[in-house]
VMD Tcl script that draws the C-alpha trace (Angstrom):
set ca {
  {-23.61 11.84 -4.86}
  {-22.77 8.59 -3.65}
  {-20.57 8.59 -6.46}
  {-18.49 11.86 -5.00}
  {-18.75 10.39 -1.50}
  {-16.98 7.32 -1.66}
  {-14.20 9.02 -4.69}
  {-13.66 11.35 -2.31}
  {-13.24 8.74 0.39}
  {-11.13 6.68 -2.24}
  {-8.88 9.66 -2.38}
  {-8.29 10.69 1.76}
  {-7.50 7.17 1.89}
  {-4.99 6.76 -0.98}
  {-3.30 9.49 -0.29}
  {-3.10 8.84 3.44}
  {-1.54 5.42 2.41}
  {0.95 7.18 0.27}
  {2.37 9.04 2.72}
  {2.90 6.09 4.76}
  {4.52 4.63 1.99}
  {6.26 7.56 1.11}
  {7.81 8.15 5.03}
  {8.26 3.39 4.75}
  {10.12 4.29 1.53}
  {12.03 7.05 1.87}
  {12.93 7.48 5.48}
  {13.25 3.84 6.76}
  {14.43 2.40 4.27}
  {17.84 4.69 4.07}
  {17.92 3.23 7.72}
  {17.33 0.12 7.62}
  {20.29 -0.34 4.71}
  {22.48 1.62 6.70}
  {22.56 -1.64 9.49}
  {24.64 -4.49 9.82}
  {22.50 -7.94 9.48}
  {22.07 -7.93 13.55}
  {21.35 -4.47 13.16}
  {18.98 -4.65 10.79}
  {17.02 -8.17 12.39}
  {16.62 -6.45 15.19}
  {15.55 -3.00 13.90}
  {13.45 -5.49 11.80}
  {11.67 -7.68 14.66}
  {10.87 -4.02 16.42}
  {9.49 -2.40 13.61}
  {7.30 -5.72 12.30}
  {4.78 -6.30 14.61}
  {4.31 -2.85 15.35}
  {3.19 -2.43 11.71}
  {1.64 -5.41 11.49}
  {-1.05 -5.05 14.09}
  {-1.51 -1.61 13.71}
  {-5.13 -0.41 13.34}
  {-3.80 2.35 10.36}
  {-2.99 -0.12 8.57}
  {-6.10 -2.34 8.05}
  {-8.30 0.92 8.38}
  {-6.39 2.63 5.42}
  {-6.13 -0.86 3.00}
  {-9.66 -1.21 3.37}
  {-10.71 1.99 2.93}
  {-8.74 1.81 -0.17}
  {-11.16 -1.37 -1.32}
  {-14.67 -0.47 -0.30}
  {-14.14 4.15 -0.93}
  {-13.83 2.65 -4.66}
  {-16.49 0.16 -4.27}
  {-19.10 2.66 -3.43}
  {-18.03 5.15 -5.69}
  {-18.55 2.69 -9.14}
  {-22.07 1.80 -7.09}
  {-23.00 5.53 -7.71}
  {-21.56 5.00 -11.01}
  {-23.34 2.58 -11.85}
  {-25.56 4.41 -14.67}
  {-22.79 5.60 -16.60}
  {-20.50 2.05 -16.81}
  {-18.66 3.60 -20.01}
  {-18.08 6.51 -18.76}
  {-14.43 7.71 -17.60}
  {-14.42 8.42 -14.25}
  {-16.43 4.25 -13.80}
  {-13.34 3.29 -16.36}
  {-10.63 5.66 -13.75}
  {-12.30 4.14 -10.29}
  {-12.13 0.28 -11.76}
  {-8.66 0.58 -12.60}
  {-7.49 2.47 -9.46}
  {-9.31 -0.59 -7.58}
  {-7.17 -2.96 -10.14}
  {-3.95 -1.20 -9.23}
  {-5.05 -1.07 -5.40}
  {-6.03 -4.59 -5.53}
  {-2.86 -5.87 -6.94}
  {-0.50 -3.43 -5.44}
  {-1.11 -3.07 -2.06}
  {-3.54 -5.78 -0.83}
  {-2.39 -9.17 -2.94}
  {1.54 -7.92 -2.89}
  {1.17 -7.48 0.42}
  {-0.06 -10.70 1.26}
  {1.38 -12.60 -1.04}
  {4.64 -10.97 -0.87}
  {5.14 -8.82 2.25}
  {4.16 -11.37 4.37}
  {5.99 -14.59 3.89}
  {8.99 -12.03 3.56}
  {8.34 -10.97 7.23}
  {7.65 -14.59 8.81}
  {10.83 -15.21 7.51}
  {12.73 -12.17 9.23}
  {10.95 -12.72 12.17}
  {11.62 -16.64 12.63}
  {15.08 -15.02 12.49}
  {18.17 -15.39 15.67}
  {19.00 -11.60 15.88}
  {22.25 -12.20 17.02}
  {22.88 -14.71 13.61}
  {20.97 -13.69 11.11}
  {21.05 -16.27 7.73}
  {23.57 -16.11 5.36}
  {21.38 -14.28 2.41}
  {20.03 -11.87 4.71}
  {20.60 -9.35 2.13}
  {18.63 -10.98 -0.58}
  {15.74 -10.90 2.03}
  {16.40 -7.21 2.67}
  {16.21 -6.62 -1.07}
  {13.29 -8.38 -1.64}
  {11.29 -5.83 1.35}
  {12.43 -2.76 -0.31}
  {11.34 -3.86 -3.70}
  {7.84 -5.12 -2.21}
  {7.32 -1.82 -0.34}
  {8.56 -0.12 -3.95}
  {6.02 -1.85 -5.56}
  {3.01 -1.01 -3.27}
  {4.56 2.25 -3.15}
  {4.50 2.73 -6.72}
  {0.97 0.99 -7.29}
  {-0.54 3.20 -4.62}
  {0.68 6.53 -5.89}
  {-1.22 5.28 -9.44}
  {-3.97 4.31 -7.56}
  {-3.82 7.95 -6.04}
  {-3.72 9.71 -9.50}
  {-6.48 7.24 -11.37}
  {-9.24 8.64 -7.91}
  {-8.24 12.00 -8.45}
  {-8.87 12.15 -11.83}
  {-11.69 10.68 -11.30}
  {-12.90 12.81 -9.06}
  {-12.04 15.48 -11.08}
  {-13.65 14.87 -13.72}
  {-16.53 13.52 -12.10}
  {-17.17 16.67 -9.74}
  {-15.88 19.21 -13.05}
  {-17.77 17.94 -16.09}
}
mol new
graphics top color blue
foreach p $ca { graphics top sphere $p radius 0.5 }
foreach p [lrange $ca 0 end-1] q [lrange $ca 1 end] { graphics top cylinder $p $q radius 0.2 }
display resetview
């Protein structure tokens, strides 16, 4: 029962986070790439503080880490089983993708953007924007991959 709860929670949390990243990469990316330097700086300086403090972000990231751990505890009796292996891999992808990429890639990049003078962004603003876009795609691809792994693990566990 614990495994099923953990797996289902991992699927739900990762699916919700996947939706946020889908919106970010397919709606906000085109919006922000169409702006000039000052427009991009102003927009990001309005967006980032809200996104960084969002309880949704914190809650879903915590759930994407905790839920698979709960599932793994429930699956501990079959550590060589496919659901266990898929869940372990999904958790590793979540840690490497959304968690570590955010902490060591996106957050430092946000600090750079937030330090700009909106009326006079630095000459390298396009490189910083490109890094923002690239990191979002990395996190999105990792999250979508983890979602596939969690769905497969859940499917195999619930329908052996």
